KOLDRENKOL-10572 format. One line per 5 residues: number of its first residue (from 1); their letters; for each residue x, y, z of N, C-alpha, C, O, CB. Coordinates in steps of 0.02 Angstrom, whole numbers, always signed. Glycine has a CB too. Layout:
<atoms>
NUM	A	X:Y:Z:X:Y:Z:X:Y:Z:X:Y:Z:X:Y:Z ~ ...
</atoms>
This chain:
<atoms>
1	MTLNN	+1140:-325:+168:+1066:-350:+207:+1027:-294:+218:+1051:-257:+261:+1073:-388:+282 ~ +973:-275:+192:+946:-234:+251:+926:-263:+307:+935:-323:+318:+896:-200:+236 ~ +887:-212:+360:+851:-231:+421:+801:-253:+391:+780:-307:+410:+836:-183:+474 ~ +776:-228:+351:+709:-283:+338:+732:-337:+307:+692:-381:+295:+645:-257:+290 ~ +794:-345:+289:+771:-419:+238:+786:-452:+336:+751:-493:+368:+855:-461:+134
6	IFQFL	+839:-421:+355:+855:-470:+419:+784:-466:+447:+759:-520:+462:+922:-442:+480 ~ +766:-438:+452:+683:-459:+493:+657:-531:+458:+636:-583:+486:+607:-386:+473 ~ +666:-515:+389:+613:-564:+356:+654:-623:+380:+626:-676:+396:+598:-559:+264 ~ +729:-614:+384:+720:-687:+392:+723:-720:+454:+710:-779:+465:+763:-718:+358 ~ +746:-664:+505:+728:-707:+555:+645:-723:+573:+639:-772:+610:+762:-678:+613
11	VPKDK	+589:-694:+554:+549:-693:+576:+517:-789:+538:+546:-799:+485:+518:-615:+564 ~ +487:-827:+551:+482:-895:+556:+415:-891:+465:+373:-847:+459:+444:-926:+662 ~ +426:-942:+416:+406:-942:+381:+338:-913:+398:+318:-890:+451:+420:-989:+359 ~ +303:-922:+333:+209:-898:+366:+197:-973:+336:+218:-997:+283:+143:-806:+317 ~ +172:-989:+367:+94:-1048:+354:+18:-1035:+346:-14:-1069:+306:+83:-1094:+415
16	KFFPL	-2:-1002:+373:-77:-957:+362:-81:-906:+327:-126:-905:+284:-105:-928:+416 ~ -52:-871:+331:-96:-829:+270:-87:-818:+191:-124:-794:+149:-94:-765:+288 ~ -23:-846:+188:-13:-852:+95:-51:-905:+84:-81:-894:+32:+69:-868:+58 ~ -66:-961:+105:-108:-1030:+68:-176:-1007:+72:-218:-1029:+33:-103:-1113:+113 ~ -197:-940:+139:-228:-934:+99:-265:-879:+44:-324:-869:+30:-246:-957:+123
21	FEQAS	-201:-851:+22:-223:-793:-34:-225:-822:-71:-279:-822:-102:-191:-736:-55 ~ -153:-879:-102:-182:-920:-122:-204:-950:-149:-197:-959:-209:-191:-924:-118 ~ -254:-985:-97:-317:-1007:-127:-377:-942:-163:-415:-944:-211:-353:-1050:-61 ~ -362:-888:-115:-431:-854:-132:-421:-828:-209:-468:-821:-249:-451:-785:-76 ~ -325:-809:-228:-337:-790:-305:-320:-859:-349:-287:-852:-401:-280:-721:-330
26	ANLVV	-335:-905:-336:-323:-971:-391:-417:-977:-408:-449:-978:-460:-274:-1068:-341 ~ -440:-980:-332:-526:-985:-345:-548:-937:-408:-588:-949:-454:-575:-952:-269 ~ -499:-869:-393:-551:-813:-423:-511:-809:-492:-540:-776:-535:-558:-727:-374 ~ -445:-840:-513:-435:-863:-583:-503:-926:-597:-523:-935:-654:-344:-899:-591 ~ -510:-935:-584:-566:-1017:-594:-646:-983:-587:-689:-1018:-613:-551:-1097:-505
31	LAETL	-664:-936:-563:-724:-897:-557:-735:-836:-625:-791:-816:-641:-717:-860:-479 ~ -698:-824:-645:-676:-777:-701:-670:-797:-741:-693:-769:-791:-633:-746:-703 ~ -633:-865:-748:-619:-918:-837:-721:-960:-823:-761:-943:-868:-504:-1029:-824 ~ -739:-989:-787:-813:-963:-795:-866:-941:-832:-900:-963:-878:-816:-934:-777 ~ -862:-867:-781:-881:-806:-826:-889:-818:-873:-933:-844:-907:-849:-760:-835
36	HDAVN	-823:-789:-881:-801:-805:-968:-825:-835:-1020:-845:-815:-1074:-755:-835:-977 ~ -818:-919:-982:-849:-991:-1012:-901:-988:-1046:-914:-1007:-1103:-867:-1038:-967 ~ -957:-940:-970:-1022:-946:-995:-1067:-887:-1040:-1125:-892:-1060:-1056:-959:-936 ~ -1023:-836:-1049:-1017:-778:-1067:-1023:-807:-1173:-1059:-790:-1220:-931:-739:-1020 ~ -978:-844:-1168:-984:-887:-1249:-1006:-949:-1229:-962:-991:-1236:-905:-900:-1299
41	APILE	-1084:-983:-1195:-1090:-1049:-1220:-1154:-1017:-1238:-1166:-957:-1232:-1080:-1121:-1174 ~ -1200:-1065:-1260:-1255:-1066:-1299:-1292:-1061:-1229:-1278:-1088:-1175:-1268:-1130:-1356 ~ -1330:-1030:-1243:-1384:-999:-1178:-1420:-1055:-1138:-1449:-1042:-1085:-1454:-950:-1213 ~ -1418:-1121:-1164:-1495:-1159:-1122:-1395:-1187:-1093:-1402:-1216:-1039:-1594:-1239:-1184 ~ -1344:-1186:-1107:-1299:-1220:-1054:-1277:-1182:-1005:-1255:-1205:-952:-1242:-1248:-1080
46	REEYF	-1284:-1090:-1024:-1272:-1050:-963:-1290:-1075:-874:-1253:-1063:-827:-1314:-989:-981 ~ -1342:-1102:-872:-1351:-1097:-798:-1304:-1130:-750:-1285:-1096:-702:-1413:-1121:-783 ~ -1280:-1197:-755:-1225:-1226:-762:-1148:-1186:-716:-1121:-1197:-662:-1224:-1229:-842 ~ -1137:-1147:-762:-1081:-1113:-735:-1120:-1043:-711:-1085:-1021:-665:-1016:-1102:-794 ~ -1163:-1010:-719:-1180:-1000:-672:-1192:-1018:-592:-1186:-975:-548:-1202:-995:-693
51	KKIEE	-1205:-1075:-581:-1234:-1116:-506:-1146:-1121:-487:-1120:-1131:-432:-1292:-1221:-517 ~ -1118:-1111:-542:-1032:-1130:-511:-1004:-1068:-495:-978:-1059:-439:-974:-1167:-571 ~ -1007:-1015:-548:-999:-952:-512:-1015:-942:-440:-972:-931:-397:-1035:-908:-541 ~ -1068:-947:-432:-1096:-954:-342:-1046:-975:-294:-1010:-963:-246:-1156:-1014:-327 ~ -1065:-1008:-335:-1041:-1089:-234:-933:-1064:-244:-897:-1063:-194:-1065:-1278:-281
56	LEAFI	-910:-1050:-303:-868:-1019:-298:-849:-937:-271:-791:-923:-257:-858:-1034:-343 ~ -880:-910:-268:-885:-834:-246:-903:-847:-165:-870:-812:-127:-953:-785:-292 ~ -945:-890:-138:-967:-899:-64:-882:-950:-54:-864:-965:+3:-1067:-952:-49 ~ -846:-967:-103:-806:-1015:-45:-728:-948:-32:-691:-939:+17:-772:-1125:-94 ~ -729:-923:-83:-702:-846:-97:-726:-800:-32:-691:-751:-21:-741:-811:-176
61	EEITH	-771:-811:+4:-790:-750:+50:-760:-786:+95:-703:-775:+117:-868:-722:+65 ~ -803:-842:+116:-759:-907:+174:-688:-896:+183:-665:-872:+235:-757:-993:+142 ~ -644:-917:+122:-587:-895:+134:-584:-802:+186:-561:-784:+240:-555:-899:+52 ~ -614:-776:+142:-608:-696:+175:-611:-707:+265:-565:-693:+304:-691:-638:+143 ~ -655:-724:+274:-698:-739:+333:-634:-787:+378:-637:-780:+439:-782:-788:+306
66	QTHLE	-592:-823:+359:-538:-861:+376:-506:-833:+377:-479:-831:+432:-518:-904:+353 ~ -481:-792:+329:-414:-747:+343:-416:-708:+407:-371:-716:+448:-403:-692:+285 ~ -479:-653:+420:-508:-610:+477:-493:-641:+555:-474:-610:+605:-593:-605:+463 ~ -511:-732:+547:-485:-784:+601:-437:-768:+629:-428:-744:+685:-468:-843:+584 ~ -380:-791:+556:-314:-778:+569:-264:-737:+616:-217:-747:+655:-305:-764:+526
71	LSRNF	-296:-693:+593:-264:-618:+589:-293:-601:+674:-269:-556:+707:-306:-556:+510 ~ -343:-644:+695:-379:-635:+760:-330:-657:+825:-320:-623:+876:-449:-683:+758 ~ -294:-741:+805:-276:-796:+819:-190:-770:+821:-157:-766:+873:-307:-853:+765 ~ -162:-753:+750:-90:-753:+751:-49:-684:+774:-37:-651:+724:-70:-771:+682 ~ -29:-658:+823:+22:-610:+824:+70:-584:+788:+86:-525:+793:+45:-620:+855
76	ITPFD	+104:-640:+737:+156:-656:+685:+135:-647:+633:+114:-702:+616:+182:-715:+682 ~ +124:-604:+584:+97:-591:+516:+156:-593:+465:+216:-584:+475:+58:-519:+514 ~ +121:-607:+407:+207:-611:+305:+223:-526:+339:+274:-506:+366:+147:-607:+144 ~ +156:-488:+323:+167:-439:+335:+102:-383:+379:+71:-413:+423:+191:-426:+275 ~ +87:-331:+372:+61:-282:+403:-5:-289:+418:-35:-281:+365:+70:-230:+374
81	REDIY	-33:-298:+452:-113:-325:+447:-157:-297:+447:-210:-325:+463:-137:-358:+483 ~ -155:-228:+428:-189:-187:+378:-167:-195:+313:-191:-146:+284:-186:-121:+393 ~ -138:-223:+279:-96:-222:+207:-147:-304:+195:-181:-322:+147:+24:-225:+212 ~ -129:-344:+273:-173:-410:+234:-246:-424:+244:-264:-471:+210:-144:-480:+255 ~ -300:-393:+287:-360:-370:+271:-360:-328:+206:-408:-331:+167:-384:-336:+326
86	ALVKS	-308:-289:+196:-343:-252:+125:-342:-305:+64:-384:-310:+19:-292:-176:+95 ~ -275:-349:+77:-275:-380:+13:-350:-440:+5:-400:-439:-30:-193:-421:+8 ~ -321:-490:+62:-401:-510:+62:-463:-476:+17:-480:-491:-40:-424:-497:+134 ~ -484:-435:+55:-548:-378:+41:-544:-375:-35:-586:-399:-73:-537:-290:+79 ~ -502:-350:-49:-481:-340:-115:-515:-401:-168:-564:-409:-204:-396:-340:-113
91	IDNVA	-467:-428:-150:-484:-493:-216:-566:-531:-185:-603:-569:-215:-397:-580:-217 ~ -574:-506:-124:-664:-549:-131:-703:-482:-158:-752:-503:-189:-712:-583:-31 ~ -702:-427:-160:-724:-384:-197:-712:-393:-280:-764:-383:-311:-697:-329:-169 ~ -679:-402:-303:-695:-443:-391:-734:-510:-384:-771:-531:-428:-611:-472:-438 ~ -725:-533:-340:-756:-597:-346:-821:-569:-347:-842:-578:-405:-741:-652:-289
96	DNMHG	-882:-528:-299:-913:-495:-276:-955:-486:-346:-1007:-512:-367:-879:-444:-238 ~ -905:-434:-372:-927:-391:-431:-929:-438:-496:-961:-424:-546:-875:-326:-443 ~ -894:-489:-490:-912:-552:-581:-952:-580:-562:-994:-576:-607:-856:-618:-618 ~ -984:-628:-501:-1033:-645:-475:-1096:-605:-494:-1145:-623:-526:-1018:-645:-414 ~ -1080:-545:-467:-1137:-480:-485:-1154:-480:-541:-1215:-472:-539:-1117:-410:-478
101	AASRM	-1138:-484:-589:-1148:-471:-674:-1164:-542:-676:-1221:-554:-694:-1075:-441:-731 ~ -1110:-614:-657:-1166:-656:-683:-1230:-683:-641:-1263:-732:-659:-1133:-712:-708 ~ -1239:-653:-595:-1336:-638:-565:-1356:-609:-597:-1408:-631:-621:-1363:-602:-501 ~ -1327:-522:-627:-1362:-484:-664:-1384:-535:-738:-1443:-521:-748:-1315:-413:-675 ~ -1365:-575:-781:-1375:-616:-826:-1430:-653:-800:-1487:-645:-822:-1319:-651:-844
106	RLYQV	-1417:-690:-758:-1451:-734:-746:-1537:-691:-748:-1581:-692:-791:-1419:-770:-676 ~ -1532:-656:-680:-1595:-618:-650:-1643:-592:-721:-1704:-599:-722:-1563:-541:-596 ~ -1599:-559:-783:-1626:-516:-821:-1645:-556:-860:-1672:-531:-909:-1595:-465:-843 ~ -1641:-621:-859:-1630:-674:-912:-1598:-641:-986:-1626:-629:-1039:-1706:-711:-927 ~ -1552:-634:-972:-1528:-601:-1043:-1492:-658:-1095:-1458:-708:-1087:-1466:-536:-1025
111	EKITK	-1515:-629:-1143:-1504:-682:-1206:-1427:-668:-1264:-1374:-693:-1280:-1585:-673:-1261 ~ -1454:-633:-1272:-1418:-599:-1319:-1354:-573:-1303:-1360:-515:-1282:-1454:-551:-1340 ~ -1275:-599:-1305:-1240:-570:-1260:-1161:-552:-1324:-1119:-578:-1361:-1233:-631:-1181 ~ -1185:-491:-1300:-1120:-444:-1336:-1078:-417:-1356:-1077:-362:-1329:-1107:-429:-1344 ~ -1016:-427:-1407:-950:-411:-1385:-911:-392:-1353:-854:-412:-1344:-936:-397:-1397
116	SIRKL	-951:-333:-1322:-927:-310:-1259:-915:-347:-1200:-868:-340:-1161:-962:-270:-1242 ~ -957:-381:-1198:-981:-409:-1101:-898:-464:-1123:-840:-466:-1102:-1109:-482:-1076 ~ -937:-500:-1175:-845:-540:-1187:-803:-525:-1179:-756:-552:-1149:-815:-556:-1234 ~ -806:-476:-1205:-715:-415:-1221:-693:-416:-1141:-640:-435:-1116:-732:-291:-1256 ~ -740:-394:-1116:-731:-380:-1044:-749:-449:-980:-750:-437:-920:-785:-313:-1034
121	TEINL	-756:-485:-995:-758:-528:-936:-679:-544:-959:-639:-537:-913:-825:-597:-930 ~ -652:-565:-1025:-590:-557:-1067:-528:-551:-1013:-491:-590:-982:-598:-488:-1119 ~ -535:-482:-1020:-530:-432:-971:-525:-432:-908:-488:-395:-875:-567:-402:-974 ~ -560:-473:-888:-586:-477:-820:-528:-528:-783:-488:-516:-738:-671:-509:-818 ~ -546:-619:-842:-499:-659:-853:-419:-630:-831:-392:-639:-776:-508:-675:-925
126	EACQL	-388:-590:-894:-320:-604:-900:-322:-577:-834:-313:-622:-793:-271:-575:-960 ~ -338:-472:-783:-328:-450:-722:-284:-519:-683:-226:-534:-667:-404:-427:-689 ~ -375:-557:-681:-342:-629:-599:-306:-662:-624:-279:-692:-578:-395:-697:-556 ~ -280:-683:-680:-218:-731:-691:-174:-687:-658:-171:-709:-601:-193:-753:-770 ~ -128:-622:-666:-98:-574:-644:-105:-577:-580:-52:-595:-553:-113:-522:-670
131	ISLGI	-151:-566:-540:-170:-567:-455:-157:-637:-438:-143:-656:-381:-257:-546:-432 ~ -162:-677:-491:-130:-752:-457:-63:-741:-471:-38:-778:-428:-155:-833:-493 ~ -16:-716:-500:+30:-729:-509:+63:-665:-463:+120:-674:-441:+39:-742:-579 ~ +39:-621:-452:+72:-567:-393:+60:-568:-329:+76:-527:-286:+55:-503:-401 ~ +16:-641:-323:+9:-655:-248:+90:-694:-252:+143:-676:-226:-74:-711:-220
136	KELKV	+75:-762:-301:+137:-780:-301:+224:-750:-293:+267:-778:-259:+126:-801:-345 ~ +230:-703:-324:+312:-673:-324:+268:-633:-233:+289:-666:-185:+352:-591:-427 ~ +244:-606:-223:+231:-597:-134:+270:-633:-80:+313:-625:-37:+160:-621:-115 ~ +227:-680:-109:+244:-736:-60:+343:-727:-81:+376:-684:-53:+192:-833:-87 ~ +365:-759:-116:+459:-755:-127:+478:-706:-102:+525:-705:-61:+493:-749:-201
141	MKDAK	+439:-642:-125:+493:-557:-123:+538:-561:-89:+552:-553:-30:+466:-485:-93 ~ +580:-588:-177:+609:-560:-195:+632:-491:-264:+681:-453:-265:+621:-599:-184 ~ +596:-494:-294:+599:-444:-358:+528:-388:-349:+483:-396:-390:+591:-499:-441 ~ +520:-334:-297:+499:-317:-289:+476:-257:-393:+434:-213:-402:+527:-312:-218 ~ +505:-275:-422:+501:-258:-490:+460:-292:-501:+401:-274:-504:+550:-262:-533
146	AIKET	+477:-343:-509:+421:-397:-547:+352:-385:-526:+310:-382:-571:+434:-477:-529 ~ +322:-376:-435:+280:-378:-435:+276:-317:-454:+216:-324:-467:+257:-403:-395 ~ +286:-263:-467:+271:-205:-504:+237:-204:-572:+191:-171:-597:+326:-177:-511 ~ +266:-240:-585:+260:-234:-668:+198:-301:-706:+167:-311:-759:+357:-253:-702 ~ +210:-334:-631:+135:-384:-641:+77:-304:-617:+40:-268:-651:+129:-484:-555
151	CKKIN	+91:-304:-568:+49:-214:-554:+12:-161:-626:-38:-144:-657:+129:-149:-518 ~ +85:-156:-618:+68:-117:-718:+21:-144:-742:-35:-120:-733:+126:-130:-789 ~ +27:-192:-773:-13:-247:-817:-85:-225:-800:-124:-190:-833:+3:-336:-793 ~ -93:-259:-728:-164:-236:-724:-192:-200:-707:-250:-211:-690:-192:-255:-710 ~ -156:-127:-701:-143:-87:-723:-166:-56:-770:-200:-6:-758:-109:-93:-725
156	KLESK	-155:-73:-824:-174:-75:-910:-227:-93:-926:-270:-61:-957:-140:-115:-953 ~ -230:-169:-899:-330:-189:-914:-379:-132:-881:-434:-113:-902:-362:-279:-862 ~ -355:-116:-842:-425:-72:-806:-440:-15:-857:-495:-9:-883:-405:-29:-719 ~ -386:+28:-870:-387:+81:-914:-428:+42:-994:-472:+70:-1027:-296:+112:-921 ~ -402:-16:-1008:-437:-49:-1048:-491:-64:-1057:-518:-57:-1112:-424:-80:-1052
161	ADSVF	-522:-91:-1004:-578:-84:-957:-664:-42:-962:-723:-48:-977:-539:-53:-906 ~ -601:+14:-930:-635:+65:-947:-641:+97:-1034:-672:+149:-1047:-606:+110:-900 ~ -622:+75:-1063:-628:+125:-1130:-688:+78:-1170:-734:+102:-1203:-539:+135:-1184 ~ -670:-18:-1156:-721:-49:-1176:-798:-27:-1144:-846:-25:-1181:-701:-116:-1164 ~ -804:-14:-1080:-881:-4:-1064:-891:+54:-1087:-940:+57:-1125:-907:-8:-992
166	DKAVA	-857:+114:-1076:-868:+168:-1114:-897:+180:-1177:-953:+206:-1177:-823:+186:-1119 ~ -864:+164:-1241:-917:+141:-1269:-965:+92:-1290:-1004:+99:-1337:-911:+151:-1290 ~ -959:+47:-1255:-1003:-18:-1264:-1065:+40:-1217:-1111:+53:-1256:-966:-119:-1218 ~ -1076:+70:-1159:-1138:+99:-1153:-1180:+159:-1173:-1237:+180:-1160:-1140:+99:-1108 ~ -1106:+186:-1225:-1129:+245:-1308:-1166:+181:-1354:-1219:+187:-1386:-1029:+290:-1373
171	DIFEN	-1134:+130:-1351:-1183:+104:-1421:-1228:+86:-1406:-1268:+77:-1452:-1167:+54:-1466 ~ -1257:+66:-1324:-1341:+57:-1305:-1373:+117:-1329:-1412:+125:-1376:-1361:+50:-1220 ~ -1347:+163:-1282:-1395:+229:-1300:-1414:+241:-1353:-1473:+253:-1365:-1373:+286:-1288 ~ -1342:+239:-1423:-1370:+249:-1500:-1430:+189:-1547:-1471:+196:-1593:-1294:+249:-1544 ~ -1399:+119:-1496:-1444:+102:-1553:-1481:+48:-1512:-1490:-3:-1545:-1405:+74:-1629
176	ETDAK	-1507:+44:-1443:-1544:+17:-1424:-1614:+50:-1396:-1616:+86:-1346:-1511:-12:-1392 ~ -1669:+33:-1436:-1756:+54:-1428:-1776:+43:-1374:-1782:+90:-1334:-1809:+18:-1468 ~ -1792:-20:-1356:-1836:-59:-1299:-1760:-35:-1230:-1702:-56:-1226:-1855:-181:-1326 ~ -1814:+35:-1175:-1774:+43:-1127:-1772:-12:-1063:-1751:+0:-1006:-1790:+105:-1109 ~ -1798:-73:-1089:-1775:-136:-1032:-1707:-154:-1048:-1671:-175:-1002:-1822:-211:-1037
181	NIIKY	-1685:-148:-1107:-1658:-204:-1142:-1584:-136:-1110:-1539:-160:-1076:-1689:-234:-1248 ~ -1581:-69:-1123:-1535:-38:-1063:-1524:-16:-1019:-1477:+18:-998:-1515:-17:-1061 ~ -1589:-42:-989:-1557:-52:-893:-1535:-157:-904:-1578:-173:-863:-1671:-28:-798 ~ -1528:-174:-909:-1531:-253:-896:-1435:-244:-947:-1387:-272:-921:-1631:-315:-948 ~ -1426:-209:-1007:-1359:-211:-1013:-1330:-175:-993:-1273:-197:-993:-1340:-215:-1055
186	KEVLS	-1332:-89:-959:-1300:-65:-939:-1273:-87:-870:-1214:-81:-852:-1322:-19:-949 ~ -1339:-124:-822:-1317:-168:-764:-1236:-226:-785:-1184:-239:-755:-1398:-222:-748 ~ -1252:-235:-819:-1205:-308:-802:-1124:-252:-821:-1088:-227:-778:-1227:-406:-882 ~ -1115:-245:-894:-1063:-202:-906:-1055:-162:-848:-998:-157:-825:-1071:-164:-965 ~ -1117:-121:-810:-1079:-101:-761:-1041:-151:-696:-987:-135:-671:-1121:-55:-737
191	ALETA	-1070:-196:-680:-1034:-252:-626:-981:-285:-649:-944:-321:-615:-1078:-308:-602 ~ -977:-276:-710:-902:-287:-747:-849:-265:-746:-806:-297:-717:-898:-283:-794 ~ -833:-203:-776:-832:-143:-766:-807:-129:-694:-749:-111:-683:-895:-117:-783 ~ -855:-138:-641:-840:-128:-556:-767:-169:-562:-711:-142:-561:-911:-174:-490 ~ -786:-255:-571:-742:-283:-553:-662:-303:-573:-623:-340:-545:-770:-315:-549
196	SDKCK	-653:-259:-637:-614:-232:-670:-559:-199:-639:-499:-210:-636:-643:-200:-702 ~ -627:-118:-602:-578:-66:-531:-564:-116:-487:-510:-104:-461:-625:+3:-478 ~ -591:-172:-465:-582:-213:-408:-485:-228:-415:-432:-202:-396:-643:-295:-418 ~ -507:-284:-453:-415:-289:-470:-354:-238:-468:-295:-236:-451:-406:-305:-539 ~ -419:-186:-504:-355:-136:-492:-337:-114:-404:-283:-99:-380:-378:-55:-538
201	SVANV	-391:-119:-377:-365:-107:-302:-324:-159:-283:-274:-143:-252:-420:-100:-248 ~ -336:-226:-295:-308:-271:-296:-217:-276:-294:-182:-297:-248:-339:-291:-345 ~ -197:-246:-364:-145:-215:-387:-122:-169:-331:-77:-184:-292:-160:-183:-450 ~ -163:-99:-330:-122:-41:-250:-96:-90:-230:-41:-110:-249:-173:+5:-175 ~ -146:-128:-173:-122:-169:-121:-60:-193:-120:-19:-173:-79:-156:-215:-114
206	MEQIA	-48:-235:-160:+12:-296:-174:+90:-210:-196:+144:-198:-169:-27:-381:-284 ~ +63:-184:-238:+117:-126:-245:+134:-123:-163:+180:-145:-128:+83:-42:-284 ~ +69:-83:-149:+99:-71:-63:+154:-101:-15:+204:-81:+15:+49:-87:-21 ~ +118:-163:-23:+181:-213:+9:+253:-230:-4:+308:-241:+22:+165:-267:+5 ~ +210:-227:-74:+294:-236:-109:+352:-184:-92:+411:-196:-78:+291:-229:-197
211	VKHS	+319:-121:-98:+368:-35:-89:+368:-85:-1:+417:-122:+4:+301:+92:-103 ~ +338:-86:+38:+369:-73:+139:+415:-112:+113:+464:-78:+96:+320:-107:+232 ~ +422:-189:+97:+458:-226:+96:+513:-232:+51:+540:-287:+57:+429:-263:+99 ~ +541:-192:+3:+605:-211:-51:+634:-163:-2:+693:-146:-7:+606:-194:-149
</atoms>
């Protein structure tokens, strides 16, 4: 047994932070599912999805705030304080950008949802599901390889999102003649692509934590 394993055995089981991480990641998955449902729904039904996304993003933001409060109240933490902050903040950033994409669709009254938008929401949903899995793996902290493999899958999805985004933007500039539509679609696509970047940031934090505690 390594010194780090001994330390982890002696430290009381965390009852503050991982429940918050799990709440944040679970709600992130629901937010991603709701956004994916929204872009596949008829236009008249999207408003209800957008309202739900707004509520979920606000709830995740509140969890982030609560985590910061717990950091100020608790001396003993499951891992480094800066890593706790980075983890919850990076999850919050994913939610912010998916909410941003929904807000742009709502504000700009985007009627036609392109295949690229649907594909990016699908990729982000899969990445968020992997984030939730990664949080569960971190909680157990028995298999660093499993955590690294989960993070690797998220990184591959981010690369896939980049390719979808680049092709979608190229198609817009080649085929779209209405300048307003070019702006609308590029804004939505950019927010979705940034969300995938932020998923990669979550993966980076999870992997760093796993390496430190393996």
